[in-house]
Each structure stands twice: as C-alpha cells, then as structure tokens.
C-alpha positions as CSV (number, residue, x, y, z in Angstrom):
1,X,147.1,222.6,35.8
2,X,146.3,219.0,37.0
3,X,147.7,220.1,40.4
4,X,145.5,223.1,40.7
5,X,142.5,221.1,39.8
6,X,143.4,218.5,42.5
7,X,143.7,221.4,45.0
8,X,140.3,222.8,44.2
9,X,138.7,219.4,44.4
10,X,140.3,219.0,47.8
11,X,139.0,222.3,48.9
12,X,135.6,221.4,47.9
13,X,135.6,218.1,49.7
14,X,137.2,219.5,52.9
15,X,133.9,220.3,54.7
16,X,132.9,216.6,54.4
17,X,136.3,215.5,55.9
18,X,136.6,218.0,58.7
19,X,134.1,218.3,61.6
20,X,132.3,221.6,62.2
21,X,134.7,222.1,65.2
22,X,138.0,220.5,66.1
23,X,139.1,221.1,69.7
24,X,137.1,224.3,69.7
25,X,139.8,225.9,67.6
26,X,139.0,225.3,63.8
27,X,135.6,226.1,62.5
28,X,134.6,225.2,59.0
29,X,131.4,226.5,57.3
30,X,130.2,227.4,53.8
31,X,127.9,226.4,51.1
32,X,127.4,224.8,47.7
33,X,125.1,226.6,45.4
34,X,123.7,225.5,42.0
35,X,122.6,228.2,39.6
36,X,121.0,227.5,36.2
37,X,120.4,230.7,34.2
38,X,118.1,231.3,31.3
39,X,118.6,234.5,29.3
40,X,116.6,236.1,26.6
41,X,117.3,239.2,24.4
42,X,114.8,242.2,24.4
43,X,112.9,240.8,21.5
44,X,112.6,237.2,22.9
45,X,114.0,235.9,19.6
46,X,117.3,234.6,21.1
47,X,117.7,232.4,24.2
48,X,120.7,231.2,26.1
49,X,121.3,228.7,28.8
50,X,124.3,229.1,31.3
51,X,125.1,227.5,34.6
52,X,127.1,228.2,37.7
53,X,128.3,225.7,40.3
54,X,129.5,227.7,43.3
55,X,131.3,226.5,46.4
56,X,132.1,228.7,49.4
57,X,134.4,227.6,52.0
58,X,135.0,229.7,55.3
59,X,137.7,228.6,57.7
60,X,138.4,230.3,61.2
61,X,141.3,229.3,63.5
62,X,141.2,230.6,67.1
63,X,144.8,230.5,68.2
64,X,144.3,232.1,71.5
65,X,142.4,234.5,73.7
66,X,143.4,237.5,71.5
67,X,143.9,236.4,68.0
68,X,142.5,234.4,65.2
69,X,142.9,233.7,61.4
70,X,140.1,233.7,58.9
71,X,140.0,232.4,55.3
72,X,137.3,232.5,52.7
73,X,137.7,230.6,49.4
74,X,135.2,231.1,46.5
75,X,135.3,228.6,43.7
76,X,133.0,228.5,40.7
77,X,132.5,226.2,37.7
78,X,130.9,228.3,35.0
79,X,129.4,226.8,31.9
80,X,127.8,228.6,28.9
81,X,128.2,231.0,26.1
82,X,128.0,234.0,28.4
83,X,131.3,232.9,30.1
84,X,133.4,232.5,27.0
85,X,133.9,236.2,26.6
86,X,137.7,236.9,26.7
87,X,136.9,240.3,28.6
88,X,135.1,238.2,31.3
89,X,137.9,235.7,31.6
90,X,140.5,238.5,31.9
91,X,138.4,240.2,34.6
92,X,138.4,236.9,36.6
93,X,142.1,236.7,36.3
94,X,142.6,240.2,37.5
95,X,143.0,240.9,41.2
96,X,142.3,244.1,43.2
97,X,145.3,243.8,45.3
98,X,149.0,242.9,45.1
99,X,148.5,239.3,46.5
100,X,148.0,236.7,43.6
101,X,144.8,235.1,45.0
102,X,142.7,234.9,41.9
103,X,143.3,231.9,39.4
104,X,141.5,230.7,36.3
105,X,142.2,227.0,36.4
106,X,140.3,225.9,33.3
107,X,139.3,228.2,30.2
108,X,138.2,225.9,27.4
109,X,135.4,227.4,25.2
110,X,132.2,227.5,27.3
111,X,133.9,225.9,30.3
112,X,135.5,228.1,33.1
113,X,136.8,227.1,36.4
114,X,137.8,230.0,38.7
115,X,138.9,230.2,42.2
116,X,139.8,233.2,44.5
117,X,140.8,233.7,48.1
118,X,138.7,236.7,49.0
119,X,139.3,236.5,52.7
120,X,142.7,235.8,54.4
121,X,143.5,237.8,57.5
122,X,144.9,237.7,61.0
123,X,142.7,239.4,63.6
124,X,144.3,240.5,66.9
125,X,142.3,242.1,69.8
126,X,143.4,243.5,73.2
127,X,141.4,245.9,75.2
128,X,140.3,248.7,73.2
129,X,142.5,248.0,70.3
130,X,141.9,245.7,67.1
131,X,144.3,245.0,64.3
132,X,143.5,243.1,61.2
133,X,146.0,242.3,58.5
134,X,145.5,240.6,55.2
135,X,142.6,240.2,52.7
136,X,139.5,241.5,54.4
137,X,136.4,243.5,54.0
138,X,136.5,247.1,55.3
139,X,132.9,248.3,55.1
140,X,132.7,252.1,55.7
141,X,129.5,252.3,53.8
142,X,126.1,253.0,55.3
143,X,123.4,252.7,52.6
144,X,122.2,249.5,51.1
145,X,123.2,250.0,47.4
146,X,125.4,253.1,46.7
147,X,128.2,253.7,49.1
148,X,130.5,256.8,48.4
149,X,131.9,256.5,51.9
150,X,133.3,252.9,51.2
151,X,136.7,253.9,50.1
152,X,138.3,250.3,50.4
153,X,135.4,248.1,49.3
154,X,132.5,248.4,46.9
155,X,130.3,245.9,45.2
156,X,128.1,245.4,42.2
157,X,124.4,245.5,42.9
158,X,123.6,243.4,39.8
159,X,125.9,240.5,40.9
160,X,123.4,238.1,42.5
161,X,125.9,235.5,43.3
162,X,128.2,237.3,45.7
163,X,126.7,237.4,49.2
164,X,129.9,238.1,50.9
165,X,131.2,240.9,48.6
166,X,134.8,241.4,47.6
167,X,137.6,241.9,50.0
168,X,140.8,243.9,49.8
169,X,144.4,243.4,50.8
170,X,144.8,245.9,53.8
171,X,146.0,246.5,57.4
172,X,143.4,248.0,59.6
173,X,143.8,249.5,63.1
174,X,140.8,250.3,65.2
175,X,140.7,252.1,68.6
176,X,137.4,251.9,70.5
177,X,137.3,255.0,72.7
178,X,133.7,254.5,73.7
179,X,130.8,252.1,73.5
180,X,129.5,253.8,70.2
181,X,132.7,255.6,69.1
182,X,136.0,254.5,67.5
183,X,138.9,255.6,65.4
184,X,139.8,253.6,62.4
185,X,143.1,253.8,60.1
186,X,143.3,251.5,57.1
187,X,146.0,251.2,54.4
188,X,145.5,249.1,51.1
189,X,148.5,248.9,48.9
190,X,147.9,248.8,45.2
191,X,149.8,247.0,42.5
192,X,151.5,250.3,42.0
193,X,151.6,253.2,44.5
194,X,149.1,255.3,42.7
195,X,146.4,252.6,43.1
196,X,146.8,252.6,46.9
197,X,144.2,253.7,49.4
198,X,144.9,255.1,52.9
199,X,142.4,256.7,55.1
200,X,141.3,257.5,58.7
201,X,137.7,257.4,59.9
202,X,136.1,258.9,63.0
203,X,132.8,257.4,64.2
204,X,130.6,258.6,67.1
205,X,127.0,258.5,68.3
206,X,125.3,261.8,68.9
207,X,121.7,262.1,70.1
208,X,120.7,258.8,68.6
209,X,122.6,259.4,65.4
210,X,125.6,257.5,64.1
211,X,128.0,260.0,62.4
212,X,131.2,259.5,60.7
213,X,133.9,261.4,58.9
214,X,136.8,260.2,56.8
215,X,139.7,261.6,54.8
216,X,142.7,260.0,53.0
217,X,144.4,259.1,49.8
218,X,142.3,257.3,47.1
219,X,143.9,256.1,43.8
220,X,146.0,259.2,43.6
221,X,143.1,261.3,44.6
222,X,142.5,263.3,47.7
223,X,139.2,262.1,49.4
224,X,137.0,263.4,52.2
225,X,133.6,262.2,53.2
226,X,130.9,262.1,55.9
227,X,127.9,259.8,56.6
228,X,125.0,259.5,59.1
229,X,122.4,257.0,60.2
230,X,119.4,257.7,62.3
231,X,115.6,257.9,62.2
232,X,112.8,260.4,61.8
233,X,109.3,259.6,63.1
234,X,110.0,255.8,63.1
235,X,111.6,255.9,59.5
236,X,115.3,255.2,59.1
237,X,117.3,257.9,57.5
238,X,120.8,257.4,56.2
239,X,123.3,259.2,53.9
240,X,126.7,259.5,52.5
241,X,128.6,262.3,50.8
242,X,132.2,262.2,49.5
243,X,134.5,264.7,47.5
244,X,137.3,263.6,45.5
245,X,140.0,265.7,43.8
246,X,143.0,264.6,41.5
247,X,146.4,265.1,43.1
248,X,147.9,265.8,39.5
249,X,146.0,267.2,36.6
250,X,144.9,264.7,33.9
251,X,144.6,266.2,30.4
252,X,140.8,266.6,29.3
253,X,139.5,265.2,32.6
254,X,137.8,267.1,35.3
255,X,139.8,267.0,38.5
256,X,137.0,266.9,41.1
257,X,133.7,265.2,41.7
258,X,131.1,264.7,44.4
259,X,129.2,261.4,45.0
260,X,126.2,261.5,47.4
261,X,123.5,259.1,48.4
262,X,120.5,259.2,50.7
263,X,118.0,256.6,51.8
264,X,115.0,255.9,54.0
265,X,113.7,252.7,55.3
266,X,110.5,251.5,57.1
267,X,109.2,248.3,58.6
268,X,105.5,247.8,58.4
269,X,103.5,246.1,61.1
270,X,103.0,243.0,58.8
271,X,106.8,242.6,58.6
272,X,107.2,244.1,55.2
273,X,110.4,246.1,54.9
274,X,110.9,249.0,52.4
275,X,114.1,250.8,51.4
276,X,114.3,253.8,49.1
277,X,117.6,255.4,47.9
278,X,118.7,258.1,45.5
279,X,122.2,258.8,44.4
280,X,124.0,261.7,42.7
281,X,127.0,260.6,40.9
282,X,128.7,263.6,39.4
283,X,130.2,262.7,36.1
284,X,133.7,263.5,35.3
285,X,134.3,264.6,31.6
286,X,136.9,262.4,30.0
287,X,136.3,259.3,32.2
288,X,136.1,256.1,30.2
289,X,132.9,254.0,30.6
290,X,133.4,250.6,32.3
291,X,132.7,247.6,29.8
292,X,132.1,245.1,32.6
293,X,129.4,247.2,34.3
294,X,127.4,244.0,35.1
295,X,130.0,242.3,37.2
296,X,132.8,244.8,38.0
297,X,132.5,246.5,41.6
298,X,132.1,250.2,41.1
299,X,134.5,252.6,43.0
300,X,133.5,255.0,45.6
301,X,134.2,258.0,43.3
302,X,132.1,256.5,40.6
303,X,129.4,254.3,42.1
304,X,127.3,253.9,38.9
305,X,127.6,254.6,35.1
306,X,124.8,257.3,35.4
307,X,124.6,260.7,37.0
308,X,121.3,259.9,38.8
309,X,119.8,256.6,40.1
310,X,116.7,255.9,42.2
311,X,116.3,252.5,44.0
312,X,113.4,250.9,45.7
313,X,113.4,247.6,47.4
314,X,110.5,245.7,49.1
315,X,110.9,242.5,51.2
316,X,108.0,240.5,52.8
317,X,108.6,237.3,54.9
318,X,105.6,235.0,55.0
319,X,105.2,232.2,57.6
320,X,109.1,232.1,58.3
321,X,109.9,229.8,55.3
322,X,108.8,232.2,52.4
323,X,110.3,235.5,51.4
324,X,109.1,237.7,48.6
325,X,111.1,240.7,47.4
326,X,111.2,243.3,44.6
327,X,114.1,245.5,43.7
328,X,113.8,248.3,41.2
329,X,116.4,250.8,39.9
330,X,115.7,253.7,37.6
331,X,118.3,255.8,35.7
332,X,116.3,258.9,34.6
333,X,119.1,260.4,32.4
334,X,119.4,257.1,30.3
335,X,115.6,256.1,30.7
336,X,116.7,252.7,31.9
337,X,114.6,250.6,34.3
338,X,115.9,247.5,36.2
339,X,113.5,245.1,37.8
340,X,114.3,242.1,39.9
341,X,111.5,240.0,41.6
342,X,112.7,237.3,44.0
343,X,111.1,234.4,45.8
344,X,113.0,232.3,48.4
345,X,111.8,229.3,50.2
346,X,113.5,227.5,53.2
347,X,113.3,223.7,52.2
348,X,115.2,222.6,55.4
349,X,117.4,224.1,58.0
350,X,120.4,224.1,55.7
351,X,118.8,224.1,52.2
352,X,117.1,227.0,50.4
353,X,115.6,227.6,47.0
354,X,115.4,230.9,45.3
355,X,114.0,232.0,42.0
356,X,114.7,235.5,40.7
357,X,114.6,237.5,37.6
358,X,116.6,240.4,36.2
359,X,114.9,242.6,33.6
360,X,116.6,245.5,32.0
361,X,114.2,247.8,30.1
362,X,115.2,250.8,28.0
363,X,116.7,252.1,24.8
364,X,118.8,249.5,23.0
365,X,121.8,251.8,23.0
366,X,121.7,252.5,26.7
367,X,124.0,250.9,29.2
368,X,122.5,247.8,30.8
369,X,119.4,247.8,28.6
370,X,121.0,245.5,26.0
371,X,121.3,242.8,28.8
372,X,117.7,241.8,28.1
373,X,116.1,239.4,30.6
374,X,117.4,236.8,32.9
375,X,115.7,234.0,34.9
376,X,117.8,232.5,37.6
377,X,117.3,229.6,40.0
378,X,119.5,229.1,43.1
379,X,119.6,225.9,45.2
380,X,121.8,226.5,48.3
381,X,123.0,224.0,50.7
382,X,124.9,225.4,53.8
383,X,127.1,223.5,56.0
C-alpha cells in the first residue's frame, strides 16, 4: 500500500520535475483539477458535500520517424459520502480489458484514492498504413451523445469529470486508400473470449458526405452498422444505426435489437452553437438494468436505459474568455428531464474556472430522477 501511494505521488509530481520537452522526444502534459460538489435531494431537505482532486498526466515519446509511445494516467482522490458506496468502489476496481490498469489505492470510509492507466499504446505509421497496439480510444461514433456505431468505446454523458473518455485494450490497423477514405480493423480481447470485440470499418466521402459501414463480433453478438455526416442548407446532419443479434439464444431474452441516433447542428452568426439529437434504443426484454447508470459507460447495443431520448445543447462564447452552455435531455417514456447549465471562464492561459449544475427532474421511482440536484465547481490548471 505504501509503495503504491509513493508511486502515485511521484506521478503527480512528475510534471514539475520534467520539462515540457526533452531532446524533442519526450513530451509531458496534463492538468490538475479541483472539484467541490454540493448535492441536494429532490425536496431540498438533505444536503451533501463531496470533493474530487483530479490529476491527469499525458506522456508521449517519439522514438523515431515512424513510431511513438503514448501514455495517459488518471488519478483521483475522492472524498465524501457519495464515494463510500461499495458498488462504486467495485466499479472503480473493475477494468474493461484484460490488462490490470485500474487500482484503488485507498478505500477508507469516505476516502478513496484511485488511479487508472487509460492510455498506453504504441503507434506506428508508414506510408498509407497505421498500426496502434495497447490501451487506446477507438472512436467510430459520429454523434455528440449517443453512438451506436462506437463498438469499442462508449462514454457516459453524465460523467462531467472525464474529458478524455475511456480507452480499450486493442490492436487497430488502418489503411488510408484515399484523402478521405480508409479501411480499419480492430480487435479488443475481453477478459473471456465472449466479451471480445472485433470489427472492420469502411469509411469514404461521397458528394460531401462522410459515410461509414462496419460489421463484426460484439460481446458474443453479431453486429452491423452504418453512419453518415453531412449538411443540409447550412445545418449539419449526422446519424448512426446499428443492428445486434445474439449468436446463441439466451432464455427469456430477445435475440436482436436496433439502436439508432440522428442529430442536427447549427452555428449562428453570433457564435452560438446548437446541437439537437434523438435516439431510439430498442429495449430487449430480459435485459437487466444497470445500477451504475450515472458513471458506467453505456454499450453500443444499449446506449441508454430508456427506449427514447431527446437531447439539446446550446453553447455561446462571449469575448473569448467566457462560455455559457445549457444541455438538456428528456426521456419521454419515463417522463424524466435532465438539465445542466454551465459557465466557464478563462482566468489565465492555463487556468480555467467552471461552474455547472446537474438537475434530474421526474417521478421519484424513475431512473436518474432520484439523483436530485448537484452543483459543481471546477478549477483546472493545465501544464
């Protein structure tokens, strides 16, 4: 235990000891972020204070003209009643791949210290070919929020403290056969073979539209999908559709389901940017509900707990140093509304202050609605 704590302390102090670049080969970057959180239940009769101290460390080593090594370490000290839940601690201990990169170093009452290596891969490029091997992010999704095409990585929209999003242990081979076209093959082994993912993706550009198709093996299910991105009359138009089918029947569970999402976006003359998105997430009878819906990334074949969801986001930058935004999400089947206003101010070139709120409104027995209201402040220093 003491050795692990010393290791994390050394990782946190490394950016102070290593210059930004050493012989133009090693690059160090990252940030330290302080997040006090104030929560209240729906009746405002109970309040809770929690805190997160978050350190991000990114390393890049360029070993030659054609290859490099990347590493990303995420370390958080979490304090408060919200983090004493045994289910939450078990979730932190778990890892999405076979490499043991997630460690809970301290778990004592309201005190939790957790670290995870969410990026560690070798990147090799030569001509039209690129190969990456190790923990990486394979982003096949197109839309902002719901990504049924994202077979390898998904993320949780409600997790406000994970800009980089999770990675996966995989090998990816990409062949660029044109300026806007490529083939990709990726394989991510699971802890057991049935949890593996392997797929091929074809991407082209046709008459101003980016188009993609993919097919493969997804957690012992056959998966096929397609997606597009273009514009109509100055408004962006994007979409993703995927179909999944069990390779073996599961008793009392439907074998197939479709997940589809479509979005539009528009930038106004005053700089305001709007995105609207709708998702259809066909529910499979017999599928268990995920208890950790607030923090656990959703899979491509089940991107949300509801059959339907509608999202709208607005972002307005003001005088370069201020940004105002509002995210809303509505689940019509459960009658649950999520609101998240956000204000960010640049205090210095490498120092930012954000204040955001998460409001979950709906019936008390509905998913998410019981979360109540949260007020979060974020002070972020980047190096």
